[in-house]
N, CA, C, O and the ligand as a Tripos MOL2 file, in Angstrom:
@<TRIPOS>MOLECULE
protein
  265   263    67     0     0
PROTEIN
NO_CHARGES

@<TRIPOS>ATOM
      1 N           0.8020   -1.2440    0.0130 N.3       1 MET1
      2 CA         -0.0850    0.0490    0.0040 C.3       1 MET1
      3 C           0.8880    1.2800   -0.0560 C.2       1 MET1
      4 O           2.0610    1.2480    0.3150 O.2       1 MET1
      5 N           0.2840    2.2890   -0.5380 N.am      2 ILE2
      6 CA          1.0530    3.6080   -0.3170 C.3       2 ILE2
      7 C           0.1670    4.4810    0.6500 C.2       2 ILE2
      8 O          -0.9690    4.8410    0.3410 O.2       2 ILE2
      9 N           0.7610    4.7830    1.8120 N.am      3 GLU3
     10 CA          0.0900    5.5530    2.7960 C.3       3 GLU3
     11 C           0.4820    7.0070    2.8190 C.2       3 GLU3
     12 O           1.6390    7.4020    2.6760 O.2       3 GLU3
     13 N          -0.4840    7.7090    2.9940 N.am      4 ARG4
     14 CA         -0.2360    9.1780    3.1650 C.3       4 ARG4
     15 C          -0.2900    9.6450    4.5240 C.2       4 ARG4
     16 O          -1.2610    9.4610    5.2590 O.2       4 ARG4
     17 N           0.7680   10.2550    4.8550 N.am      5 GLU5
     18 CA          1.0500   10.6870    6.1920 C.3       5 GLU5
     19 C           1.3420   12.1900    6.2250 C.2       5 GLU5
     20 O           2.5070   12.5410    6.0440 O.2       5 GLU5
     21 N           0.4460   13.0600    6.4280 N.am      6 GLY6
     22 CA          0.6190   14.5400    6.2250 C.3       6 GLY6
     23 C           1.0200   14.8430    4.8070 C.2       6 GLY6
     24 O           0.2440   14.6170    3.8780 O.2       6 GLY6
     25 N           2.2070   15.3450    4.6290 N.am      7 TRP7
     26 CA          2.6030   15.6980    3.3350 C.3       7 TRP7
     27 C           3.5450   14.6710    2.6810 C.2       7 TRP7
     28 O           4.0730   14.8980    1.5920 O.2       7 TRP7
     29 N           3.7330   13.5760    3.3500 N.am      8 HIS8
     30 CA          4.5900   12.5580    2.8700 C.3       8 HIS8
     31 C           3.7790   11.2900    2.4610 C.2       8 HIS8
     32 O           2.6300   11.1150    2.8670 O.2       8 HIS8
     33 N           4.4280   10.4110    1.6370 N.am      9 PHE9
     34 CA          3.9910    9.1350    1.2910 C.3       9 PHE9
     35 C           4.8090    7.9570    1.7510 C.2       9 PHE9
     36 O           6.0190    8.0290    1.5380 O.2       9 PHE9
     37 N           4.3410    6.8920    2.3430 N.am     10 THR10
     38 CA          5.1460    5.8770    2.7300 C.3      10 THR10
     39 C           4.6420    4.6820    1.9490 C.2      10 THR10
     40 O           3.4330    4.4520    1.9500 O.2      10 THR10
     41 N           5.5080    3.8770    1.2600 N.am     11 LEU11
     42 CA          5.3550    2.7640    0.5080 C.3      11 LEU11
     43 C           5.5970    1.5500    1.4860 C.2      11 LEU11
     44 O           6.6590    1.4140    2.0950 O.2      11 LEU11
     45 N           4.5450    0.6870    1.5900 N.am     12 ILE12
     46 CA          4.6640   -0.5580    2.4530 C.3      12 ILE12
     47 C           4.2050   -1.7080    1.6640 C.2      12 ILE12
     48 O           3.2010   -1.7620    0.9540 O.2      12 ILE12
     49 N           5.1350   -2.6780    1.9000 N.am     13 CYS13
     50 CA          4.8540   -4.0670    1.2810 C.3      13 CYS13
     51 C           3.6030   -4.6980    2.0410 C.2      13 CYS13
     52 O           3.5810   -4.7340    3.2710 O.2      13 CYS13
     53 N           2.6570   -5.1490    1.3280 N.am     14 ASP14
     54 CA          1.4220   -5.7220    2.0080 C.3      14 ASP14
     55 C           1.7190   -7.1280    2.5450 C.2      14 ASP14
     56 O           0.9570   -7.6930    3.3290 O.2      14 ASP14
     57 N           2.8870   -7.6820    2.0810 N.am     15 HIS15
     58 CA          3.1610   -9.0470    2.6490 C.3      15 HIS15
     59 C           4.1130   -9.0880    3.8880 C.2      15 HIS15
     60 O           3.7640   -9.6560    4.9230 O.2      15 HIS15
     61 N           5.2520   -8.5070    3.7630 N.am     16 CYS16
     62 CA          6.3190   -8.5740    4.6860 C.3      16 CYS16
     63 C           6.3700   -7.2020    5.6570 C.2      16 CYS16
     64 O           6.9830   -7.1670    6.7240 O.2      16 CYS16
     65 N           5.6860   -6.1860    5.1450 N.am     17 GLU17
     66 CA          5.5300   -4.8420    5.9410 C.3      17 GLU17
     67 C           6.7310   -4.0590    5.8970 C.2      17 GLU17
     68 O           6.9380   -3.1400    6.6890 O.2      17 GLU17
     69 N           7.6580   -4.4550    4.8450 N.am     18 HIS18
     70 CA          8.9070   -3.5820    4.6630 C.3      18 HIS18
     71 C           8.4160   -2.1050    4.2630 C.2      18 HIS18
     72 O           7.4520   -1.9150    3.5220 O.2      18 HIS18
     73 N           9.0560   -1.2560    4.7400 N.am     19 GLU19
     74 CA          8.6780    0.2240    4.5780 C.3      19 GLU19
     75 C           9.7550    0.9960    3.8560 C.2      19 GLU19
     76 O          10.9510    0.8800    4.1240 O.2      19 GLU19
     77 N           9.2690    1.7800    2.9350 N.am     20 VAL20
     78 CA         10.1750    2.8330    2.3030 C.3      20 VAL20
     79 C           9.5660    4.0740    2.5780 C.2      20 VAL20
     80 O           8.4500    4.2870    2.1040 O.2      20 VAL20
     81 N          10.1340    4.9370    3.2800 N.am     21 GLU21
     82 CA          9.4390    6.1240    3.8220 C.3      21 GLU21
     83 C           9.8140    7.4650    3.0850 C.2      21 GLU21
     84 O          10.8760    7.6460    2.4890 O.2      21 GLU21
     85 N           8.8590    8.3200    3.2020 N.am     22 SER22
     86 CA          9.0170    9.6680    2.9120 C.3      22 SER22
     87 C           9.2730   10.1230    1.3520 C.2      22 SER22
     88 O          10.2540   10.7450    0.9450 O.2      22 SER22
     89 N           8.2380    9.6960    0.6340 N.am     23 PHE23
     90 CA          8.2700   10.3320   -0.7670 C.3      23 PHE23
     91 C           7.4400   11.5560   -0.6920 C.2      23 PHE23
     92 O           6.3470   11.5330   -0.1260 O.2      23 PHE23
     93 N           7.9410   12.6690   -1.2680 N.am     24 ASP24
     94 CA          7.2070   13.9220   -1.2430 C.3      24 ASP24
     95 C           6.0530   13.8000   -2.2780 C.2      24 ASP24
     96 O           5.1160   14.5560   -2.0210 O.2      24 ASP24
     97 N           5.9100   13.1030   -3.2810 N.am     25 GLU25
     98 CA          4.9930   12.7680   -4.2250 C.3      25 GLU25
     99 C           4.5100   11.5340   -4.3440 C.2      25 GLU25
    100 O           5.2990   10.5980   -4.2100 O.2      25 GLU25
    101 N           3.2530   11.2990   -4.5910 N.am     26 PHE26
    102 CA          2.6980    9.9740   -4.8290 C.3      26 PHE26
    103 C           3.4900    9.3090   -6.0550 C.2      26 PHE26
    104 O           3.8130    8.1210   -6.0580 O.2      26 PHE26
    105 N           3.7720   10.2170   -7.1080 N.am     27 GLU27
    106 CA          4.4400    9.7520   -8.3770 C.3      27 GLU27
    107 C           5.7800    9.2240   -7.9140 C.2      27 GLU27
    108 O           6.2120    8.2480   -8.5270 O.2      27 GLU27
    109 N           6.5000    9.7200   -6.9270 N.am     28 GLU28
    110 CA          7.8950    9.3730   -6.6200 C.3      28 GLU28
    111 C           7.7480    7.8840   -6.1140 C.2      28 GLU28
    112 O           8.6120    7.0480   -6.3790 O.2      28 GLU28
    113 N           6.7100    7.6100   -5.4350 N.am     29 ALA29
    114 CA          6.6280    6.2340   -4.7040 C.3      29 ALA29
    115 C           6.3090    5.3180   -6.0300 C.2      29 ALA29
    116 O           6.7920    4.1860   -6.0690 O.2      29 ALA29
    117 N           5.5570    5.7630   -7.0420 N.am     30 VAL30
    118 CA          5.2420    4.8640   -8.0730 C.3      30 VAL30
    119 C           6.4870    4.6620   -8.8740 C.2      30 VAL30
    120 O           6.7290    3.5340   -9.3060 O.2      30 VAL30
    121 N           7.2750    5.6340   -9.1030 N.am     31 SER31
    122 CA          8.5070    5.3860   -9.8850 C.3      31 SER31
    123 C           9.5610    4.6310   -9.0660 C.2      31 SER31
    124 O          10.3300    3.8640   -9.6460 O.2      31 SER31
    125 N           9.6240    4.8070   -7.8130 N.am     32 PHE32
    126 CA         10.4340    3.9270   -6.9190 C.3      32 PHE32
    127 C          10.1300    2.4970   -7.1540 C.2      32 PHE32
    128 O          10.9930    1.6620   -7.4220 O.2      32 PHE32
    129 N           8.7550    2.2300   -7.0330 N.am     33 LYS33
    130 CA          8.3540    0.6860   -7.2790 C.3      33 LYS33
    131 C           8.8030    0.1820   -8.5980 C.2      33 LYS33
    132 O           9.2960   -0.9430   -8.6770 O.2      33 LYS33
    133 N           8.6580    0.9770   -9.6860 N.am     34 LYS34
    134 CA          9.1170    0.4560  -10.9560 C.3      34 LYS34
    135 C          10.4980    0.1840  -11.0870 C.2      34 LYS34
    136 O          10.9210   -0.7360  -11.7870 O.2      34 LYS34
    137 N          11.2570    0.9990  -10.3990 N.am     35 LYS35
    138 CA         12.7980    0.8630  -10.5760 C.3      35 LYS35
    139 C          13.2600   -0.2870   -9.6110 C.2      35 LYS35
    140 O          14.3030   -0.8970   -9.8440 O.2      35 LYS35
    141 N          12.5000   -0.5650   -8.5620 N.am     36 ASN36
    142 CA         13.0840   -1.4590   -7.5770 C.3      36 ASN36
    143 C          12.3610   -2.8450   -7.5520 C.2      36 ASN36
    144 O          12.4680   -3.6620   -6.6370 O.2      36 ASN36
    145 N          11.5750   -3.0050   -8.7320 N.am     37 GLY37
    146 CA         10.9180   -4.4490   -8.7700 C.3      37 GLY37
    147 C           9.8500   -4.6930   -7.8960 C.2      37 GLY37
    148 O           9.6110   -5.8570   -7.5750 O.2      37 GLY37
    149 N           9.1070   -3.6800   -7.4210 N.am     38 TRP38
    150 CA          7.9130   -3.8410   -6.5930 C.3      38 TRP38
    151 C           6.7600   -4.1470   -7.6390 C.2      38 TRP38
    152 O           6.7820   -3.6990   -8.7860 O.2      38 TRP38
    153 N           5.8370   -4.8850   -7.1780 N.am     39 LYS39
    154 CA          4.5620   -5.0500   -8.0420 C.3      39 LYS39
    155 C           3.2790   -4.8480   -7.4130 C.2      39 LYS39
    156 O           3.2480   -4.9560   -6.1870 O.2      39 LYS39
    157 N           2.2150   -4.5750   -8.0330 N.am     40 SER40
    158 CA          1.0560   -4.3540   -7.5840 C.3      40 SER40
    159 C          -0.0500   -5.4750   -8.0490 C.2      40 SER40
    160 O          -0.0120   -5.9810   -9.1700 O.2      40 SER40
    161 N          -0.9600   -5.7800   -7.1430 N.am     41 VAL41
    162 CA         -1.8740   -6.6590   -7.5350 C.3      41 VAL41
    163 C          -3.5130   -6.2430   -7.0500 C.2      41 VAL41
    164 O          -3.8260   -5.8710   -5.9190 O.2      41 VAL41
    165 N          -4.2820   -6.3830   -8.0130 N.am     42 LYS42
    166 CA         -5.7430   -5.9190   -7.6030 C.3      42 LYS42
    167 C          -6.4470   -7.1100   -7.0150 C.2      42 LYS42
    168 O          -6.7450   -8.0650   -7.7330 O.2      42 LYS42
    169 N          -6.7240   -7.0810   -5.7270 N.am     43 GLY43
    170 CA         -7.4980   -8.0950   -5.1080 C.3      43 GLY43
    171 C          -8.9460   -7.7370   -4.9390 C.2      43 GLY43
    172 O          -9.3450   -6.7030   -5.4740 O.2      43 GLY43
    173 N          -9.7860   -8.5000   -4.2390 N.am     44 LYS44
    174 CA        -11.1960   -8.2540   -4.0640 C.3      44 LYS44
    175 C         -11.3950   -6.9120   -3.3500 C.2      44 LYS44
    176 O         -12.2390   -6.0730   -3.6650 O.2      44 LYS44
    177 N         -10.5370   -6.8200   -2.3780 N.am     45 SER45
    178 CA        -10.6870   -5.6280   -1.5600 C.3      45 SER45
    179 C          -9.8210   -4.3670   -1.7160 C.2      45 SER45
    180 O          -9.7900   -3.4440   -0.9030 O.2      45 SER45
    181 N          -9.1230   -4.4430   -2.8590 N.am     46 GLY46
    182 CA         -8.3000   -3.2760   -3.2160 C.3      46 GLY46
    183 C          -6.9640   -3.7880   -3.8330 C.2      46 GLY46
    184 O          -6.7360   -4.9250   -4.2470 O.2      46 GLY46
    185 N          -6.1690   -2.7680   -3.8110 N.am     47 TRP47
    186 CA         -4.7610   -2.9770   -4.4430 C.3      47 TRP47
    187 C          -3.8750   -3.3290   -3.2870 C.2      47 TRP47
    188 O          -4.0470   -2.8900   -2.1500 O.2      47 TRP47
    189 N          -2.9500   -4.1200   -3.6330 N.am     48 PHE48
    190 CA         -1.8130   -4.6520   -2.8030 C.3      48 PHE48
    191 C          -0.5730   -4.4260   -3.3800 C.2      48 PHE48
    192 O          -0.4280   -4.6560   -4.5810 O.2      48 PHE48
    193 N           0.5100   -3.9340   -2.5820 N.am     49 GLU49
    194 CA          1.8880   -3.7430   -3.0710 C.3      49 GLU49
    195 C           2.8530   -4.7100   -2.5110 C.2      49 GLU49
    196 O           2.7930   -5.0870   -1.3410 O.2      49 GLU49
    197 N           3.7680   -5.1200   -3.3810 N.am     50 PHE50
    198 CA          4.8240   -6.1370   -2.8680 C.3      50 PHE50
    199 C           6.2030   -5.7050   -3.3080 C.2      50 PHE50
    200 O           6.4820   -5.2100   -4.4000 O.2      50 PHE50
    201 N           7.0630   -5.9710   -2.2640 N.am     51 CYS51
    202 CA          8.4440   -5.5770   -2.5760 C.3      51 CYS51
    203 C           9.1070   -6.5920   -3.4470 C.2      51 CYS51
    204 O           8.5180   -7.6270   -3.7570 O.2      51 CYS51
    205 N          10.4030   -6.3010   -3.8780 N.am     52 CYS52
    206 CA         11.1260   -7.2580   -4.7790 C.3      52 CYS52
    207 C          11.0960   -8.7910   -4.1520 C.2      52 CYS52
    208 O          10.9510   -9.7740   -4.8790 O.2      52 CYS52
    209 N          11.2320   -8.8680   -2.8860 N.am     53 ASN53
    210 CA         11.1700  -10.1710   -2.2550 C.3      53 ASN53
    211 C           9.9770  -10.9240   -2.2250 C.2      53 ASN53
    212 O          10.0080  -12.1520   -2.1560 O.2      53 ASN53
    213 N           8.8090  -10.2030   -2.2770 N.am     54 CYS54
    214 CA          7.5710  -10.8610   -1.9720 C.3      54 CYS54
    215 C           6.7660  -10.8930   -3.4050 C.2      54 CYS54
    216 O           5.6840  -11.4750   -3.4820 O.2      54 CYS54
    217 N           7.3080  -10.2890   -4.4400 N.am     55 SER55
    218 CA          6.4530  -10.3210   -5.6440 C.3      55 SER55
    219 C           6.6910  -11.5370   -6.5250 C.2      55 SER55
    220 O           7.1080  -11.4640   -7.6810 O.2      55 SER55
    221 N           6.3770  -12.7140   -5.8510 N.am     56 THR56
    222 CA          6.4750  -14.1280   -6.5040 C.3      56 THR56
    223 C           5.0340  -14.3550   -7.0810 C.2      56 THR56
    224 O           4.0520  -13.7800   -6.6110 O.2      56 THR56
    225 N           4.9840  -15.1140   -7.9890 N.am     57 PRO57
    226 CA          3.5210  -15.5720   -8.5210 C.3      57 PRO57
    227 C           2.7800  -16.0760   -7.2950 C.2      57 PRO57
    228 O           1.6750  -15.5880   -7.0600 O.2      57 PRO57
    229 N           3.2690  -16.9870   -6.5070 N.am     58 GLU58
    230 CA          2.5890  -17.6820   -5.4950 C.3      58 GLU58
    231 C           1.8930  -16.7090   -4.4120 C.2      58 GLU58
    232 O           0.7460  -16.8850   -4.0030 O.2      58 GLU58
    233 N           2.7030  -15.7030   -4.0200 N.am     59 ILE59
    234 CA          2.2570  -14.7010   -2.9660 C.3      59 ILE59
    235 C           1.1990  -13.8120   -3.7830 C.2      59 ILE59
    236 O           0.1390  -13.4670   -3.2620 O.2      59 ILE59
    237 N           1.5350  -13.4780   -5.0400 N.am     60 MET60
    238 CA          0.5680  -12.4460   -5.4480 C.3      60 MET60
    239 C          -0.7120  -13.1330   -5.9180 C.2      60 MET60
    240 O          -1.7140  -12.4330   -6.0640 O.2      60 MET60
    241 N          -0.7670  -14.4390   -6.1660 N.am     61 ASP61
    242 CA         -1.9440  -15.2560   -6.4580 C.3      61 ASP61
    243 C          -2.8910  -15.2250   -5.2730 C.2      61 ASP61
    244 O          -4.0960  -14.9870   -5.3630 O.2      61 ASP61
    245 N          -2.1740  -15.5110   -4.0610 N.am     62 GLU62
    246 CA         -2.7740  -15.3900   -2.8190 C.3      62 GLU62
    247 C          -3.6350  -14.1630   -2.4270 C.2      62 GLU62
    248 O          -4.6940  -14.2050   -1.8000 O.2      62 GLU62
    249 N          -3.0470  -13.1380   -2.8680 N.am     63 TYR63
    250 CA         -3.6490  -11.6930   -2.5520 C.3      63 TYR63
    251 C          -4.7020  -11.2760   -3.6190 C.2      63 TYR63
    252 O          -5.5300  -10.3880   -3.4140 O.2      63 TYR63
    253 N          -4.6070  -11.9710   -4.7510 N.am     64 ARG64
    254 CA         -5.6420  -11.7250   -5.8830 C.3      64 ARG64
    255 C          -6.9940  -12.2220   -5.3280 C.2      64 ARG64
    256 O          -8.0430  -11.7640   -5.7810 O.2      64 ARG64
    257 N          -6.9820  -13.1560   -4.3510 N.am     65 ARG65
    258 CA         -8.3060  -13.6250   -3.7550 C.3      65 ARG65
    259 C          -8.7490  -12.8760   -2.4420 C.2      65 ARG65
    260 O          -9.8060  -13.1410   -1.8700 O.2      65 ARG65
    261 N          -7.9190  -11.9830   -2.0370 N.am     66 LYS66
    262 CA         -8.2990  -11.2390   -0.8530 C.3      66 LYS66
    263 C          -9.1030  -10.0870   -1.0790 C.2      66 LYS66
    264 O          -9.4710   -9.3960   -0.1290 O.2      66 LYS66
    265 ZN          7.7710   -7.7040    1.0630 Zn       67 ZN67
@<TRIPOS>BOND
     1     1     2 1
     2     2     3 1
     3     3     4 2
     4     3     5 am
     5     5     6 1
     6     6     7 1
     7     7     8 2
     8     7     9 am
     9     9    10 1
    10    10    11 1
    11    11    12 2
    12    11    13 am
    13    13    14 1
    14    14    15 1
    15    15    16 2
    16    15    17 am
    17    17    18 1
    18    18    19 1
    19    19    20 2
    20    19    21 am
    21    21    22 1
    22    22    23 1
    23    23    24 2
    24    23    25 am
    25    25    26 1
    26    26    27 1
    27    27    28 2
    28    27    29 am
    29    29    30 1
    30    30    31 1
    31    31    32 2
    32    31    33 am
    33    33    34 1
    34    34    35 1
    35    35    36 2
    36    35    37 am
    37    37    38 1
    38    38    39 1
    39    39    40 2
    40    39    41 am
    41    41    42 1
    42    42    43 1
    43    43    44 2
    44    43    45 am
    45    45    46 1
    46    46    47 1
    47    47    48 2
    48    47    49 am
    49    49    50 1
    50    50    51 1
    51    51    52 2
    52    51    53 am
    53    53    54 1
    54    54    55 1
    55    55    56 2
    56    55    57 am
    57    57    58 1
    58    58    59 1
    59    59    60 2
    60    59    61 am
    61    61    62 1
    62    62    63 1
    63    63    64 2
    64    63    65 am
    65    65    66 1
    66    66    67 1
    67    67    68 2
    68    67    69 am
    69    69    70 1
    70    70    71 1
    71    71    72 2
    72    71    73 am
    73    73    74 1
    74    74    75 1
    75    75    76 2
    76    75    77 am
    77    77    78 1
    78    78    79 1
    79    79    80 2
    80    79    81 am
    81    81    82 1
    82    82    83 1
    83    83    84 2
    84    83    85 am
    85    85    86 1
    86    86    87 1
    87    87    88 2
    88    87    89 am
    89    89    90 1
    90    90    91 1
    91    91    92 2
    92    91    93 am
    93    93    94 1
    94    94    95 1
    95    95    96 2
    96    95    97 am
    97    97    98 1
    98    98    99 1
    99    99   100 2
   100    99   101 am
   101   101   102 1
   102   102   103 1
   103   103   104 2
   104   103   105 am
   105   105   106 1
   106   106   107 1
   107   107   108 2
   108   107   109 am
   109   109   110 1
   110   110   111 1
   111   111   112 2
   112   111   113 am
   113   113   114 1
   114   114   115 1
   115   115   116 2
   116   115   117 am
   117   117   118 1
   118   118   119 1
   119   119   120 2
   120   119   121 am
   121   121   122 1
   122   122   123 1
   123   123   124 2
   124   123   125 am
   125   125   126 1
   126   126   127 1
   127   127   128 2
   128   127   129 am
   129   129   130 1
   130   130   131 1
   131   131   132 2
   132   131   133 am
   133   133   134 1
   134   134   135 1
   135   135   136 2
   136   135   137 am
   137   137   138 1
   138   138   139 1
   139   139   140 2
   140   139   141 am
   141   141   142 1
   142   142   143 1
   143   143   144 2
   144   143   145 am
   145   145   146 1
   146   146   147 1
   147   147   148 2
   148   147   149 am
   149   149   150 1
   150   150   151 1
   151   151   152 2
   152   151   153 am
   153   153   154 1
   154   154   155 1
   155   155   156 2
   156   155   157 am
   157   157   158 1
   158   158   159 1
   159   159   160 2
   160   159   161 am
   161   161   162 1
   162   162   163 1
   163   163   164 2
   164   163   165 am
   165   165   166 1
   166   166   167 1
   167   167   168 2
   168   167   169 am
   169   169   170 1
   170   170   171 1
   171   171   172 2
   172   171   173 am
   173   173   174 1
   174   174   175 1
   175   175   176 2
   176   175   177 am
   177   177   178 1
   178   178   179 1
   179   179   180 2
   180   179   181 am
   181   181   182 1
   182   182   183 1
   183   183   184 2
   184   183   185 am
   185   185   186 1
   186   186   187 1
   187   187   188 2
   188   187   189 am
   189   189   190 1
   190   190   191 1
   191   191   192 2
   192   191   193 am
   193   193   194 1
   194   194   195 1
   195   195   196 2
   196   195   197 am
   197   197   198 1
   198   198   199 1
   199   199   200 2
   200   199   201 am
   201   201   202 1
   202   202   203 1
   203   203   204 2
   204   203   205 am
   205   205   206 1
   206   206   207 1
   207   207   208 2
   208   207   209 am
   209   209   210 1
   210   210   211 1
   211   211   212 2
   212   211   213 am
   213   213   214 1
   214   214   215 1
   215   215   216 2
   216   215   217 am
   217   217   218 1
   218   218   219 1
   219   219   220 2
   220   219   221 am
   221   221   222 1
   222   222   223 1
   223   223   224 2
   224   223   225 am
   225   225   226 1
   226   226   227 1
   227   227   228 2
   228   227   229 am
   229   229   230 1
   230   230   231 1
   231   231   232 2
   232   231   233 am
   233   233   234 1
   234   234   235 1
   235   235   236 2
   236   235   237 am
   237   237   238 1
   238   238   239 1
   239   239   240 2
   240   239   241 am
   241   241   242 1
   242   242   243 1
   243   243   244 2
   244   243   245 am
   245   245   246 1
   246   246   247 1
   247   247   248 2
   248   247   249 am
   249   249   250 1
   250   250   251 1
   251   251   252 2
   252   251   253 am
   253   253   254 1
   254   254   255 1
   255   255   256 2
   256   255   257 am
   257   257   258 1
   258   258   259 1
   259   259   260 2
   260   259   261 am
   261   261   262 1
   262   262   263 1
   263   263   264 2
@<TRIPOS>SUBSTRUCTURE
     1 MET1         2 RESIDUE 1 A MET
     2 ILE2         6 RESIDUE 1 A ILE
     3 GLU3        10 RESIDUE 1 A GLU
     4 ARG4        14 RESIDUE 1 A ARG
     5 GLU5        18 RESIDUE 1 A GLU
     6 GLY6        22 RESIDUE 1 A GLY
     7 TRP7        26 RESIDUE 1 A TRP
     8 HIS8        30 RESIDUE 1 A HIS
     9 PHE9        34 RESIDUE 1 A PHE
    10 THR10       38 RESIDUE 1 A THR
    11 LEU11       42 RESIDUE 1 A LEU
    12 ILE12       46 RESIDUE 1 A ILE
    13 CYS13       50 RESIDUE 1 A CYS
    14 ASP14       54 RESIDUE 1 A ASP
    15 HIS15       58 RESIDUE 1 A HIS
    16 CYS16       62 RESIDUE 1 A CYS
    17 GLU17       66 RESIDUE 1 A GLU
    18 HIS18       70 RESIDUE 1 A HIS
    19 GLU19       74 RESIDUE 1 A GLU
    20 VAL20       78 RESIDUE 1 A VAL
    21 GLU21       82 RESIDUE 1 A GLU
    22 SER22       86 RESIDUE 1 A SER
    23 PHE23       90 RESIDUE 1 A PHE
    24 ASP24       94 RESIDUE 1 A ASP
    25 GLU25       98 RESIDUE 1 A GLU
    26 PHE26      102 RESIDUE 1 A PHE
    27 GLU27      106 RESIDUE 1 A GLU
    28 GLU28      110 RESIDUE 1 A GLU
    29 ALA29      114 RESIDUE 1 A ALA
    30 VAL30      118 RESIDUE 1 A VAL
    31 SER31      122 RESIDUE 1 A SER
    32 PHE32      126 RESIDUE 1 A PHE
    33 LYS33      130 RESIDUE 1 A LYS
    34 LYS34      134 RESIDUE 1 A LYS
    35 LYS35      138 RESIDUE 1 A LYS
    36 ASN36      142 RESIDUE 1 A ASN
    37 GLY37      146 RESIDUE 1 A GLY
    38 TRP38      150 RESIDUE 1 A TRP
    39 LYS39      154 RESIDUE 1 A LYS
    40 SER40      158 RESIDUE 1 A SER
    41 VAL41      162 RESIDUE 1 A VAL
    42 LYS42      166 RESIDUE 1 A LYS
    43 GLY43      170 RESIDUE 1 A GLY
    44 LYS44      174 RESIDUE 1 A LYS
    45 SER45      178 RESIDUE 1 A SER
    46 GLY46      182 RESIDUE 1 A GLY
    47 TRP47      186 RESIDUE 1 A TRP
    48 PHE48      190 RESIDUE 1 A PHE
    49 GLU49      194 RESIDUE 1 A GLU
    50 PHE50      198 RESIDUE 1 A PHE
    51 CYS51      202 RESIDUE 1 A CYS
    52 CYS52      206 RESIDUE 1 A CYS
    53 ASN53      210 RESIDUE 1 A ASN
    54 CYS54      214 RESIDUE 1 A CYS
    55 SER55      218 RESIDUE 1 A SER
    56 THR56      222 RESIDUE 1 A THR
    57 PRO57      226 RESIDUE 1 A PRO
    58 GLU58      230 RESIDUE 1 A GLU
    59 ILE59      234 RESIDUE 1 A ILE
    60 MET60      238 RESIDUE 1 A MET
    61 ASP61      242 RESIDUE 1 A ASP
    62 GLU62      246 RESIDUE 1 A GLU
    63 TYR63      250 RESIDUE 1 A TYR
    64 ARG64      254 RESIDUE 1 A ARG
    65 ARG65      258 RESIDUE 1 A ARG
    66 LYS66      262 RESIDUE 1 A LYS
    67 ZN67       265 GROUP 0 **** ****
């Protein structure tokens, strides 16, 4: 997930809860994801974000059903 805290955005892996803090712009968090191998999955309850360690087909499939 990408969380907004005041004027900053924090990118958090929905599986291992690894956090990347303090992006000034939402777009910066999105481009960080692209550069660092993060993936997004749309599940039944919304979007999930995964760090490069957690973006395996098995884990992402599990969240597609959540
Ligand atoms: Zn992770």
